mmCIF file as Biopython writes it, N, C-alpha, C and O atoms, coordinates in Angstrom:
data_model
#
loop_
_atom_site.group_PDB
_atom_site.id
_atom_site.type_symbol
_atom_site.label_atom_id
_atom_site.label_alt_id
_atom_site.label_comp_id
_atom_site.label_asym_id
_atom_site.label_entity_id
_atom_site.label_seq_id
_atom_site.pdbx_PDB_ins_code
_atom_site.Cartn_x
_atom_site.Cartn_y
_atom_site.Cartn_z
_atom_site.occupancy
_atom_site.B_iso_or_equiv
_atom_site.auth_seq_id
_atom_site.auth_asym_id
_atom_site.pdbx_PDB_model_num
ATOM 1   N N  . MET A ? 1  ? 0.802   -1.109  -0.037  1.0 0.0 1  A 1 
ATOM 2   C CA . MET A ? 1  ? 0.035   -0.156  -0.006  1.0 0.0 1  A 1 
ATOM 3   C C  . MET A ? 1  ? 0.620   1.049   0.074   1.0 0.0 1  A 1 
ATOM 4   O O  . MET A ? 1  ? 0.173   1.957   -0.626  1.0 0.0 1  A 1 
ATOM 5   N N  . LEU A ? 2  ? 1.838   1.300   1.030   1.0 0.0 2  A 1 
ATOM 6   C CA . LEU A ? 2  ? 2.682   2.451   0.827   1.0 0.0 2  A 1 
ATOM 7   C C  . LEU A ? 2  ? 3.312   2.792   -0.232  1.0 0.0 2  A 1 
ATOM 8   O O  . LEU A ? 2  ? 3.410   3.985   -0.516  1.0 0.0 2  A 1 
ATOM 9   N N  . LEU A ? 3  ? 3.926   1.700   -1.112  1.0 0.0 3  A 1 
ATOM 10  C CA . LEU A ? 3  ? 4.708   1.819   -2.390  1.0 0.0 3  A 1 
ATOM 11  C C  . LEU A ? 3  ? 3.550   1.982   -3.315  1.0 0.0 3  A 1 
ATOM 12  O O  . LEU A ? 3  ? 4.036   1.997   -4.446  1.0 0.0 3  A 1 
ATOM 13  N N  . GLU A ? 4  ? 2.431   2.094   -3.376  1.0 0.0 4  A 1 
ATOM 14  C CA . GLU A ? 4  ? 1.277   2.506   -4.245  1.0 0.0 4  A 1 
ATOM 15  C C  . GLU A ? 4  ? 1.042   3.921   -4.153  1.0 0.0 4  A 1 
ATOM 16  O O  . GLU A ? 4  ? 0.831   4.661   -5.114  1.0 0.0 4  A 1 
ATOM 17  N N  . ILE A ? 5  ? 1.098   4.300   -2.784  1.0 0.0 5  A 1 
ATOM 18  C CA . ILE A ? 5  ? 0.882   5.724   -2.601  1.0 0.0 5  A 1 
ATOM 19  C C  . ILE A ? 5  ? 2.136   6.397   -2.923  1.0 0.0 5  A 1 
ATOM 20  O O  . ILE A ? 5  ? 1.832   7.576   -3.106  1.0 0.0 5  A 1 
ATOM 21  N N  . LYS A ? 6  ? 3.464   6.237   -3.095  1.0 0.0 6  A 1 
ATOM 22  C CA . LYS A ? 6  ? 4.570   6.998   -3.141  1.0 0.0 6  A 1 
ATOM 23  C C  . LYS A ? 6  ? 4.527   6.882   -4.958  1.0 0.0 6  A 1 
ATOM 24  O O  . LYS A ? 6  ? 5.048   7.746   -5.664  1.0 0.0 6  A 1 
ATOM 25  N N  . ASN A ? 7  ? 3.919   5.844   -5.434  1.0 0.0 7  A 1 
ATOM 26  C CA . ASN A ? 7  ? 3.970   5.830   -6.975  1.0 0.0 7  A 1 
ATOM 27  C C  . ASN A ? 7  ? 3.253   6.590   -7.454  1.0 0.0 7  A 1 
ATOM 28  O O  . ASN A ? 7  ? 3.560   7.255   -8.443  1.0 0.0 7  A 1 
ATOM 29  N N  . LEU A ? 8  ? 1.990   6.669   -6.779  1.0 0.0 8  A 1 
ATOM 30  C CA . LEU A ? 8  ? 0.714   7.702   -7.149  1.0 0.0 8  A 1 
ATOM 31  C C  . LEU A ? 8  ? 1.410   9.256   -6.673  1.0 0.0 8  A 1 
ATOM 32  O O  . LEU A ? 8  ? 1.326   10.045  -7.614  1.0 0.0 8  A 1 
ATOM 33  N N  . THR A ? 9  ? 1.855   9.668   -5.840  1.0 0.0 9  A 1 
ATOM 34  C CA . THR A ? 9  ? 2.779   10.963  -5.406  1.0 0.0 9  A 1 
ATOM 35  C C  . THR A ? 9  ? 3.785   11.378  -6.482  1.0 0.0 9  A 1 
ATOM 36  O O  . THR A ? 9  ? 3.846   12.479  -7.029  1.0 0.0 9  A 1 
ATOM 37  N N  . ASP A ? 10 ? 4.607   10.249  -6.705  1.0 0.0 10 A 1 
ATOM 38  C CA . ASP A ? 10 ? 5.663   10.657  -7.849  1.0 0.0 10 A 1 
ATOM 39  C C  . ASP A ? 10 ? 4.672   10.916  -9.380  1.0 0.0 10 A 1 
ATOM 40  O O  . ASP A ? 10 ? 5.037   11.851  -10.091 1.0 0.0 10 A 1 
ATOM 41  N N  . LYS A ? 11 ? 3.863   10.362  -9.683  1.0 0.0 11 A 1 
ATOM 42  C CA . LYS A ? 11 ? 2.959   10.536  -10.783 1.0 0.0 11 A 1 
ATOM 43  C C  . LYS A ? 11 ? 2.557   12.077  -10.754 1.0 0.0 11 A 1 
ATOM 44  O O  . LYS A ? 11 ? 2.886   12.944  -11.564 1.0 0.0 11 A 1 
ATOM 45  N N  . ILE A ? 12 ? 1.753   12.200  -9.602  1.0 0.0 12 A 1 
ATOM 46  C CA . ILE A ? 12 ? 1.296   13.508  -9.318  1.0 0.0 12 A 1 
ATOM 47  C C  . ILE A ? 12 ? 2.168   14.536  -9.787  1.0 0.0 12 A 1 
ATOM 48  O O  . ILE A ? 12 ? 2.033   15.333  -10.715 1.0 0.0 12 A 1 
ATOM 49  N N  . VAL A ? 13 ? 3.238   14.335  -8.831  1.0 0.0 13 A 1 
ATOM 50  C CA . VAL A ? 13 ? 4.368   15.232  -8.868  1.0 0.0 13 A 1 
ATOM 51  C C  . VAL A ? 13 ? 5.022   15.696  -10.492 1.0 0.0 13 A 1 
ATOM 52  O O  . VAL A ? 13 ? 5.238   16.848  -10.869 1.0 0.0 13 A 1 
ATOM 53  N N  . ARG A ? 14 ? 5.284   14.189  -11.414 1.0 0.0 14 A 1 
ATOM 54  C CA . ARG A ? 14 ? 5.549   14.492  -12.646 1.0 0.0 14 A 1 
ATOM 55  C C  . ARG A ? 14 ? 4.433   15.347  -13.442 1.0 0.0 14 A 1 
ATOM 56  O O  . ARG A ? 14 ? 4.669   16.434  -13.969 1.0 0.0 14 A 1 
ATOM 57  N N  . PHE A ? 15 ? 3.278   14.741  -13.448 1.0 0.0 15 A 1 
ATOM 58  C CA . PHE A ? 15 ? 2.204   15.715  -13.914 1.0 0.0 15 A 1 
ATOM 59  C C  . PHE A ? 15 ? 2.052   16.857  -13.701 1.0 0.0 15 A 1 
ATOM 60  O O  . PHE A ? 15 ? 1.628   17.559  -14.620 1.0 0.0 15 A 1 
ATOM 61  N N  . GLU A ? 16 ? 2.296   17.345  -12.625 1.0 0.0 16 A 1 
ATOM 62  C CA . GLU A ? 16 ? 2.176   18.723  -12.382 1.0 0.0 16 A 1 
ATOM 63  C C  . GLU A ? 16 ? 3.598   19.593  -12.780 1.0 0.0 16 A 1 
ATOM 64  O O  . GLU A ? 16 ? 3.624   20.800  -13.019 1.0 0.0 16 A 1 
ATOM 65  N N  . GLU A ? 17 ? 4.918   18.551  -12.789 1.0 0.0 17 A 1 
ATOM 66  C CA . GLU A ? 17 ? 5.883   19.499  -13.333 1.0 0.0 17 A 1 
ATOM 67  C C  . GLU A ? 17 ? 5.871   19.541  -14.830 1.0 0.0 17 A 1 
ATOM 68  O O  . GLU A ? 17 ? 6.673   20.281  -15.399 1.0 0.0 17 A 1 
ATOM 69  N N  . GLY A ? 18 ? 4.962   18.751  -15.573 1.0 0.0 18 A 1 
ATOM 70  C CA . GLY A ? 18 ? 5.057   19.050  -17.023 1.0 0.0 18 A 1 
ATOM 71  C C  . GLY A ? 18 ? 5.557   17.827  -17.580 1.0 0.0 18 A 1 
ATOM 72  O O  . GLY A ? 18 ? 5.491   17.621  -18.792 1.0 0.0 18 A 1 
ATOM 73  N N  . ASP A ? 19 ? 6.131   16.874  -16.651 1.0 0.0 19 A 1 
ATOM 74  C CA . ASP A ? 19 ? 7.332   16.010  -17.130 1.0 0.0 19 A 1 
ATOM 75  C C  . ASP A ? 19 ? 6.575   14.728  -17.508 1.0 0.0 19 A 1 
ATOM 76  O O  . ASP A ? 19 ? 7.190   13.758  -17.065 1.0 0.0 19 A 1 
ATOM 77  N N  . MET A ? 20 ? 5.457   14.375  -18.170 1.0 0.0 20 A 1 
ATOM 78  C CA . MET A ? 20 ? 4.895   13.430  -18.735 1.0 0.0 20 A 1 
ATOM 79  C C  . MET A ? 20 ? 4.313   13.544  -20.173 1.0 0.0 20 A 1 
ATOM 80  O O  . MET A ? 20 ? 3.571   14.480  -20.473 1.0 0.0 20 A 1 
ATOM 81  N N  . GLN A ? 21 ? 4.646   12.625  -21.006 1.0 0.0 21 A 1 
ATOM 82  C CA . GLN A ? 21 ? 4.446   12.455  -22.257 1.0 0.0 21 A 1 
ATOM 83  C C  . GLN A ? 21 ? 2.765   12.898  -22.390 1.0 0.0 21 A 1 
ATOM 84  O O  . GLN A ? 21 ? 2.265   13.218  -21.311 1.0 0.0 21 A 1 
ATOM 85  N N  . GLU A ? 22 ? 1.967   12.942  -23.437 1.0 0.0 22 A 1 
ATOM 86  C CA . GLU A ? 22 ? 0.354   12.656  -23.551 1.0 0.0 22 A 1 
ATOM 87  C C  . GLU A ? 22 ? 0.186   11.266  -23.306 1.0 0.0 22 A 1 
ATOM 88  O O  . GLU A ? 22 ? -0.630  10.943  -22.442 1.0 0.0 22 A 1 
ATOM 89  N N  . ASP A ? 23 ? 0.785   10.433  -23.887 1.0 0.0 23 A 1 
ATOM 90  C CA . ASP A ? 23 ? 0.231   8.880   -23.432 1.0 0.0 23 A 1 
ATOM 91  C C  . ASP A ? 23 ? 0.263   8.431   -21.950 1.0 0.0 23 A 1 
ATOM 92  O O  . ASP A ? 23 ? -0.432  7.529   -21.482 1.0 0.0 23 A 1 
ATOM 93  N N  . GLU A ? 24 ? 1.308   9.303   -21.168 1.0 0.0 24 A 1 
ATOM 94  C CA . GLU A ? 24 ? 1.438   8.887   -19.853 1.0 0.0 24 A 1 
ATOM 95  C C  . GLU A ? 24 ? 0.548   9.737   -19.164 1.0 0.0 24 A 1 
ATOM 96  O O  . GLU A ? 24 ? 0.340   9.284   -18.038 1.0 0.0 24 A 1 
ATOM 97  N N  . VAL A ? 25 ? -0.127  10.897  -19.407 1.0 0.0 25 A 1 
ATOM 98  C CA . VAL A ? 25 ? -0.903  11.569  -19.082 1.0 0.0 25 A 1 
ATOM 99  C C  . VAL A ? 25 ? -2.420  10.730  -19.262 1.0 0.0 25 A 1 
ATOM 100 O O  . VAL A ? 25 ? -3.079  10.547  -18.238 1.0 0.0 25 A 1 
ATOM 101 N N  . ILE A ? 26 ? -2.801  10.371  -20.218 1.0 0.0 26 A 1 
ATOM 102 C CA . ILE A ? 26 ? -3.788  9.601   -20.225 1.0 0.0 26 A 1 
ATOM 103 C C  . ILE A ? 26 ? -4.052  8.260   -19.354 1.0 0.0 26 A 1 
ATOM 104 O O  . ILE A ? 26 ? -5.025  7.964   -18.660 1.0 0.0 26 A 1 
ATOM 105 N N  . SER A ? 27 ? -2.689  7.452   -19.663 1.0 0.0 27 A 1 
ATOM 106 C CA . SER A ? 27 ? -2.962  6.568   -18.705 1.0 0.0 27 A 1 
ATOM 107 C C  . SER A ? 27 ? -3.156  6.768   -17.340 1.0 0.0 27 A 1 
ATOM 108 O O  . SER A ? 27 ? -3.968  6.092   -16.708 1.0 0.0 27 A 1 
ATOM 109 N N  . PHE A ? 28 ? -2.184  8.018   -16.619 1.0 0.0 28 A 1 
ATOM 110 C CA . PHE A ? 28 ? -2.434  8.328   -15.489 1.0 0.0 28 A 1 
ATOM 111 C C  . PHE A ? 28 ? -3.924  8.711   -15.232 1.0 0.0 28 A 1 
ATOM 112 O O  . PHE A ? 28 ? -4.440  8.162   -14.258 1.0 0.0 28 A 1 
ATOM 113 N N  . PHE A ? 29 ? -4.620  9.490   -15.891 1.0 0.0 29 A 1 
ATOM 114 C CA . PHE A ? 29 ? -6.184  9.591   -15.743 1.0 0.0 29 A 1 
ATOM 115 C C  . PHE A ? 29 ? -6.997  8.667   -15.423 1.0 0.0 29 A 1 
ATOM 116 O O  . PHE A ? 29 ? -7.901  8.625   -14.588 1.0 0.0 29 A 1 
ATOM 117 N N  . GLN A ? 30 ? -6.453  7.656   -16.431 1.0 0.0 30 A 1 
ATOM 118 C CA . GLN A ? 30 ? -7.341  6.560   -16.765 1.0 0.0 30 A 1 
ATOM 119 C C  . GLN A ? 30 ? -7.062  5.639   -15.602 1.0 0.0 30 A 1 
ATOM 120 O O  . GLN A ? 30 ? -7.878  4.769   -15.296 1.0 0.0 30 A 1 
ATOM 121 N N  . GLU A ? 31 ? -5.971  5.800   -14.969 1.0 0.0 31 A 1 
ATOM 122 C CA . GLU A ? 31 ? -5.528  5.236   -13.647 1.0 0.0 31 A 1 
ATOM 123 C C  . GLU A ? 31 ? -6.673  5.491   -12.516 1.0 0.0 31 A 1 
ATOM 124 O O  . GLU A ? 31 ? -7.346  4.660   -11.907 1.0 0.0 31 A 1 
ATOM 125 N N  . LEU A ? 32 ? -6.671  7.227   -12.418 1.0 0.0 32 A 1 
ATOM 126 C CA . LEU A ? 32 ? -7.356  7.922   -11.395 1.0 0.0 32 A 1 
ATOM 127 C C  . LEU A ? 32 ? -8.611  7.647   -11.523 1.0 0.0 32 A 1 
ATOM 128 O O  . LEU A ? 32 ? -9.177  7.325   -10.479 1.0 0.0 32 A 1 
ATOM 129 N N  . VAL A ? 33 ? -9.373  7.677   -12.691 1.0 0.0 33 A 1 
ATOM 130 C CA . VAL A ? 33 ? -10.529 7.430   -12.788 1.0 0.0 33 A 1 
ATOM 131 C C  . VAL A ? 33 ? -11.085 5.925   -12.481 1.0 0.0 33 A 1 
ATOM 132 O O  . VAL A ? 33 ? -12.265 5.715   -12.200 1.0 0.0 33 A 1 
ATOM 133 N N  . ASN A ? 34 ? -10.317 5.136   -12.548 1.0 0.0 34 A 1 
ATOM 134 C CA . ASN A ? 34 ? -10.665 3.651   -12.715 1.0 0.0 34 A 1 
ATOM 135 C C  . ASN A ? 34 ? -10.644 3.483   -10.865 1.0 0.0 34 A 1 
ATOM 136 O O  . ASN A ? 34 ? -11.527 2.806   -10.338 1.0 0.0 34 A 1 
ATOM 137 N N  . THR A ? 35 ? -9.653  4.106   -10.078 1.0 0.0 35 A 1 
ATOM 138 C CA . THR A ? 35 ? -9.766  4.116   -8.707  1.0 0.0 35 A 1 
ATOM 139 C C  . THR A ? 35 ? -10.680 4.782   -8.166  1.0 0.0 35 A 1 
ATOM 140 O O  . THR A ? 35 ? -11.237 4.400   -7.137  1.0 0.0 35 A 1 
ATOM 141 N N  . GLY A ? 36 ? -10.930 5.727   -8.693  1.0 0.0 36 A 1 
ATOM 142 C CA . GLY A ? 36 ? -12.085 7.003   -8.297  1.0 0.0 36 A 1 
ATOM 143 C C  . GLY A ? 36 ? -11.341 8.150   -7.517  1.0 0.0 36 A 1 
ATOM 144 O O  . GLY A ? 36 ? -11.963 9.176   -7.240  1.0 0.0 36 A 1 
ATOM 145 N N  . LEU A ? 37 ? -10.334 8.034   -7.243  1.0 0.0 37 A 1 
ATOM 146 C CA . LEU A ? 37 ? -9.332  9.087   -6.936  1.0 0.0 37 A 1 
ATOM 147 C C  . LEU A ? 37 ? -9.704  10.461  -7.050  1.0 0.0 37 A 1 
ATOM 148 O O  . LEU A ? 37 ? -9.837  11.324  -6.182  1.0 0.0 37 A 1 
ATOM 149 N N  . VAL A ? 38 ? -9.856  10.497  -8.364  1.0 0.0 38 A 1 
ATOM 150 C CA . VAL A ? 38 ? -9.922  11.562  -9.294  1.0 0.0 38 A 1 
ATOM 151 C C  . VAL A ? 38 ? -10.757 12.521  -8.790  1.0 0.0 38 A 1 
ATOM 152 O O  . VAL A ? 38 ? -10.531 13.731  -8.786  1.0 0.0 38 A 1 
ATOM 153 N N  . TRP A ? 39 ? -11.901 11.863  -8.289  1.0 0.0 39 A 1 
ATOM 154 C CA . TRP A ? 39 ? -13.095 12.743  -7.763  1.0 0.0 39 A 1 
ATOM 155 C C  . TRP A ? 39 ? -12.454 13.207  -6.292  1.0 0.0 39 A 1 
ATOM 156 O O  . TRP A ? 39 ? -12.854 14.305  -5.905  1.0 0.0 39 A 1 
ATOM 157 N N  . ASN A ? 40 ? -11.786 12.714  -5.677  1.0 0.0 40 A 1 
ATOM 158 C CA . ASN A ? 40 ? -11.136 13.234  -4.527  1.0 0.0 40 A 1 
ATOM 159 C C  . ASN A ? 40 ? -10.199 14.322  -4.401  1.0 0.0 40 A 1 
ATOM 160 O O  . ASN A ? 40 ? -10.145 14.976  -3.359  1.0 0.0 40 A 1 
ATOM 161 N N  . LEU A ? 41 ? -9.354  14.593  -5.530  1.0 0.0 41 A 1 
ATOM 162 C CA . LEU A ? 41 ? -8.346  15.446  -5.614  1.0 0.0 41 A 1 
ATOM 163 C C  . LEU A ? 41 ? -9.113  16.961  -6.035  1.0 0.0 41 A 1 
ATOM 164 O O  . LEU A ? 41 ? -10.262 17.194  -6.410  1.0 0.0 41 A 1 
ATOM 165 N N  . GLN A ? 42 ? -8.167  17.684  -5.840  1.0 0.0 42 A 1 
ATOM 166 C CA . GLN A ? 42 ? -8.461  19.314  -6.206  1.0 0.0 42 A 1 
ATOM 167 C C  . GLN A ? 42 ? -9.218  19.060  -7.655  1.0 0.0 42 A 1 
ATOM 168 O O  . GLN A ? 42 ? -8.985  18.209  -8.514  1.0 0.0 42 A 1 
ATOM 169 N N  . GLY A ? 43 ? -10.268 20.176  -7.609  1.0 0.0 43 A 1 
ATOM 170 C CA . GLY A ? 43 ? -11.245 20.233  -8.680  1.0 0.0 43 A 1 
ATOM 171 C C  . GLY A ? 43 ? -10.324 20.157  -10.260 1.0 0.0 43 A 1 
ATOM 172 O O  . GLY A ? 43 ? -10.772 19.645  -11.286 1.0 0.0 43 A 1 
ATOM 173 N N  . PHE A ? 44 ? -9.225  20.679  -10.143 1.0 0.0 44 A 1 
ATOM 174 C CA . PHE A ? 44 ? -8.466  20.693  -11.978 1.0 0.0 44 A 1 
ATOM 175 C C  . PHE A ? 44 ? -8.470  19.267  -12.276 1.0 0.0 44 A 1 
ATOM 176 O O  . PHE A ? 44 ? -8.930  18.875  -13.349 1.0 0.0 44 A 1 
ATOM 177 N N  . TYR A ? 45 ? -7.961  18.400  -11.349 1.0 0.0 45 A 1 
ATOM 178 C CA . TYR A ? 45 ? -8.288  16.863  -11.627 1.0 0.0 45 A 1 
ATOM 179 C C  . TYR A ? 45 ? -9.432  16.343  -12.354 1.0 0.0 45 A 1 
ATOM 180 O O  . TYR A ? 45 ? -9.420  15.719  -13.415 1.0 0.0 45 A 1 
ATOM 181 N N  . GLY A ? 46 ? -10.523 16.719  -11.565 1.0 0.0 46 A 1 
ATOM 182 C CA . GLY A ? 46 ? -11.841 16.110  -11.784 1.0 0.0 46 A 1 
ATOM 183 C C  . GLY A ? 46 ? -12.022 16.658  -13.133 1.0 0.0 46 A 1 
ATOM 184 O O  . GLY A ? 46 ? -12.089 15.746  -13.958 1.0 0.0 46 A 1 
ATOM 185 N N  . ARG A ? 47 ? -12.136 17.952  -13.701 1.0 0.0 47 A 1 
ATOM 186 C CA . ARG A ? 47 ? -12.353 18.770  -14.758 1.0 0.0 47 A 1 
ATOM 187 C C  . ARG A ? 47 ? -11.736 18.080  -15.803 1.0 0.0 47 A 1 
ATOM 188 O O  . ARG A ? 47 ? -12.402 17.632  -16.737 1.0 0.0 47 A 1 
ATOM 189 N N  . THR A ? 48 ? -10.078 17.906  -15.707 1.0 0.0 48 A 1 
ATOM 190 C CA . THR A ? 48 ? -9.147  17.475  -16.573 1.0 0.0 48 A 1 
ATOM 191 C C  . THR A ? 48 ? -9.657  15.898  -17.122 1.0 0.0 48 A 1 
ATOM 192 O O  . THR A ? 48 ? -9.495  15.497  -18.275 1.0 0.0 48 A 1 
ATOM 193 N N  . ALA A ? 49 ? -10.328 15.093  -15.971 1.0 0.0 49 A 1 
ATOM 194 C CA . ALA A ? 49 ? -10.698 13.741  -16.200 1.0 0.0 49 A 1 
ATOM 195 C C  . ALA A ? 49 ? -12.032 13.741  -17.237 1.0 0.0 49 A 1 
ATOM 196 O O  . ALA A ? 49 ? -12.282 12.896  -18.097 1.0 0.0 49 A 1 
ATOM 197 N N  . VAL A ? 50 ? -12.929 15.131  -16.839 1.0 0.0 50 A 1 
ATOM 198 C CA . VAL A ? 50 ? -14.117 15.094  -17.551 1.0 0.0 50 A 1 
ATOM 199 C C  . VAL A ? 50 ? -13.851 15.259  -19.057 1.0 0.0 50 A 1 
ATOM 200 O O  . VAL A ? 50 ? -14.399 14.730  -20.023 1.0 0.0 50 A 1 
ATOM 201 N N  . ASN A ? 51 ? -12.853 16.145  -18.972 1.0 0.0 51 A 1 
ATOM 202 C CA . ASN A ? 51 ? -12.675 16.368  -20.548 1.0 0.0 51 A 1 
ATOM 203 C C  . ASN A ? 51 ? -11.933 15.218  -21.332 1.0 0.0 51 A 1 
ATOM 204 O O  . ASN A ? 51 ? -12.114 15.149  -22.548 1.0 0.0 51 A 1 
ATOM 205 N N  . LEU A ? 52 ? -11.120 14.324  -20.712 1.0 0.0 52 A 1 
ATOM 206 C CA . LEU A ? 52 ? -11.025 13.483  -21.444 1.0 0.0 52 A 1 
ATOM 207 C C  . LEU A ? 52 ? -11.682 12.408  -21.300 1.0 0.0 52 A 1 
ATOM 208 O O  . LEU A ? 52 ? -11.343 11.451  -21.996 1.0 0.0 52 A 1 
ATOM 209 N N  . ILE A ? 53 ? -12.434 12.307  -20.670 1.0 0.0 53 A 1 
ATOM 210 C CA . ILE A ? 53 ? -13.743 11.440  -20.758 1.0 0.0 53 A 1 
ATOM 211 C C  . ILE A ? 53 ? -14.786 11.765  -21.924 1.0 0.0 53 A 1 
ATOM 212 O O  . ILE A ? 53 ? -15.166 10.927  -22.740 1.0 0.0 53 A 1 
ATOM 213 N N  . GLU A ? 54 ? -15.157 12.972  -21.891 1.0 0.0 54 A 1 
ATOM 214 C CA . GLU A ? 54 ? -15.871 13.277  -23.181 1.0 0.0 54 A 1 
ATOM 215 C C  . GLU A ? 54 ? -14.802 13.474  -24.519 1.0 0.0 54 A 1 
ATOM 216 O O  . GLU A ? 54 ? -15.350 13.865  -25.550 1.0 0.0 54 A 1 
ATOM 217 N N  . SER A ? 55 ? -13.977 13.338  -24.551 1.0 0.0 55 A 1 
ATOM 218 C CA . SER A ? 55 ? -12.969 13.156  -26.037 1.0 0.0 55 A 1 
ATOM 219 C C  . SER A ? 55 ? -12.692 11.934  -26.045 1.0 0.0 55 A 1 
ATOM 220 O O  . SER A ? 55 ? -11.796 11.640  -26.837 1.0 0.0 55 A 1 
ATOM 221 N N  . GLY A ? 56 ? -13.204 10.952  -25.353 1.0 0.0 56 A 1 
ATOM 222 C CA . GLY A ? 56 ? -12.709 9.322   -25.692 1.0 0.0 56 A 1 
ATOM 223 C C  . GLY A ? 56 ? -11.696 9.090   -25.333 1.0 0.0 56 A 1 
ATOM 224 O O  . GLY A ? 56 ? -11.388 8.009   -25.834 1.0 0.0 56 A 1 
ATOM 225 N N  . LEU A ? 57 ? -10.523 9.641   -24.423 1.0 0.0 57 A 1 
ATOM 226 C CA . LEU A ? 57 ? -9.682  9.263   -24.686 1.0 0.0 57 A 1 
ATOM 227 C C  . LEU A ? 57 ? -9.405  8.468   -23.112 1.0 0.0 57 A 1 
ATOM 228 O O  . LEU A ? 57 ? -8.430  7.729   -22.974 1.0 0.0 57 A 1 
ATOM 229 N N  . VAL A ? 58 ? -10.119 8.654   -22.283 1.0 0.0 58 A 1 
ATOM 230 C CA . VAL A ? 58 ? -10.592 8.239   -20.967 1.0 0.0 58 A 1 
ATOM 231 C C  . VAL A ? 58 ? -11.747 7.136   -20.846 1.0 0.0 58 A 1 
ATOM 232 O O  . VAL A ? 58 ? -12.687 7.553   -21.524 1.0 0.0 58 A 1 
ATOM 233 N N  . THR A ? 59 ? -12.032 6.051   -20.338 1.0 0.0 59 A 1 
ATOM 234 C CA . THR A ? 59 ? -13.118 5.239   -20.186 1.0 0.0 59 A 1 
ATOM 235 C C  . THR A ? 59 ? -13.678 5.305   -18.555 1.0 0.0 59 A 1 
ATOM 236 O O  . THR A ? 59 ? -12.899 5.293   -17.601 1.0 0.0 59 A 1 
ATOM 237 N N  . VAL A ? 60 ? -14.900 5.364   -18.445 1.0 0.0 60 A 1 
ATOM 238 C CA . VAL A ? 60 ? -15.635 5.264   -16.844 1.0 0.0 60 A 1 
ATOM 239 C C  . VAL A ? 60 ? -15.829 3.853   -16.959 1.0 0.0 60 A 1 
ATOM 240 O O  . VAL A ? 60 ? -16.543 3.251   -17.761 1.0 0.0 60 A 1 
ATOM 241 N N  . PRO A ? 61 ? -15.040 3.369   -15.976 1.0 0.0 61 A 1 
ATOM 242 C CA . PRO A ? 61 ? -15.270 1.647   -15.652 1.0 0.0 61 A 1 
ATOM 243 C C  . PRO A ? 61 ? -17.040 1.521   -15.304 1.0 0.0 61 A 1 
ATOM 244 O O  . PRO A ? 61 ? -17.760 2.338   -14.731 1.0 0.0 61 A 1 
ATOM 245 N N  . ASP A ? 62 ? -17.331 0.389   -15.801 1.0 0.0 62 A 1 
ATOM 246 C CA . ASP A ? 62 ? -18.684 -0.302  -15.669 1.0 0.0 62 A 1 
ATOM 247 C C  . ASP A ? 62 ? -18.746 -0.081  -14.497 1.0 0.0 62 A 1 
ATOM 248 O O  . ASP A ? 62 ? -17.652 -0.076  -13.934 1.0 0.0 62 A 1 
ATOM 249 N N  . ALA A ? 63 ? -19.863 0.166   -13.703 1.0 0.0 63 A 1 
ATOM 250 C CA . ALA A ? 63 ? -20.287 0.290   -12.348 1.0 0.0 63 A 1 
ATOM 251 C C  . ALA A ? 63 ? -20.493 -1.648  -11.760 1.0 0.0 63 A 1 
ATOM 252 O O  . ALA A ? 63 ? -20.386 -2.143  -10.637 1.0 0.0 63 A 1 
ATOM 253 N N  . ASP A ? 64 ? -20.778 -2.210  -12.958 1.0 0.0 64 A 1 
ATOM 254 C CA . ASP A ? 64 ? -21.154 -3.615  -12.693 1.0 0.0 64 A 1 
ATOM 255 C C  . ASP A ? 64 ? -20.153 -4.681  -12.844 1.0 0.0 64 A 1 
ATOM 256 O O  . ASP A ? 64 ? -20.315 -5.818  -12.401 1.0 0.0 64 A 1 
ATOM 257 N N  . GLU A ? 65 ? -18.822 -4.167  -13.663 1.0 0.0 65 A 1 
ATOM 258 C CA . GLU A ? 65 ? -18.001 -4.709  -13.848 1.0 0.0 65 A 1 
ATOM 259 C C  . GLU A ? 65 ? -17.289 -5.467  -12.800 1.0 0.0 65 A 1 
ATOM 260 O O  . GLU A ? 65 ? -17.013 -4.983  -11.703 1.0 0.0 65 A 1 
ATOM 261 N N  . GLY A ? 66 ? -16.972 -6.779  -13.202 1.0 0.0 66 A 1 
ATOM 262 C CA . GLY A ? 66 ? -16.651 -7.664  -11.994 1.0 0.0 66 A 1 
ATOM 263 C C  . GLY A ? 66 ? -17.491 -8.380  -11.284 1.0 0.0 66 A 1 
ATOM 264 O O  . GLY A ? 66 ? -17.182 -9.315  -10.544 1.0 0.0 66 A 1 
ATOM 265 N N  . GLU A ? 67 ? -18.465 -8.001  -11.471 1.0 0.0 67 A 1 
ATOM 266 C CA . GLU A ? 67 ? -19.765 -8.663  -10.719 1.0 0.0 67 A 1 
ATOM 267 C C  . GLU A ? 67 ? -20.351 -9.783  -11.249 1.0 0.0 67 A 1 
ATOM 268 O O  . GLU A ? 67 ? -20.653 -9.761  -12.442 1.0 0.0 67 A 1 
ATOM 269 N N  . VAL A ? 68 ? -20.594 -10.874 -10.507 1.0 0.0 68 A 1 
ATOM 270 C CA . VAL A ? 68 ? -21.257 -12.133 -10.919 1.0 0.0 68 A 1 
ATOM 271 C C  . VAL A ? 68 ? -22.466 -12.452 -10.648 1.0 0.0 68 A 1 
ATOM 272 O O  . VAL A ? 68 ? -22.923 -13.527 -11.039 1.0 0.0 68 A 1 
#
């Protein structure tokens, strides 16, 4: 768990410093959307996620996905 938090923190820092390529940004936001964390971060992250979702670059996981 601690390693995951450090990894996420590193990604946030890289994103905010502009050190990510476009494909890395999309992957990063897909991860944030998949975990739901994007909606708990500052508003910029949520707005960016919505823009990426509306552009078709990020998808929202199906709420029923994984249910049997």
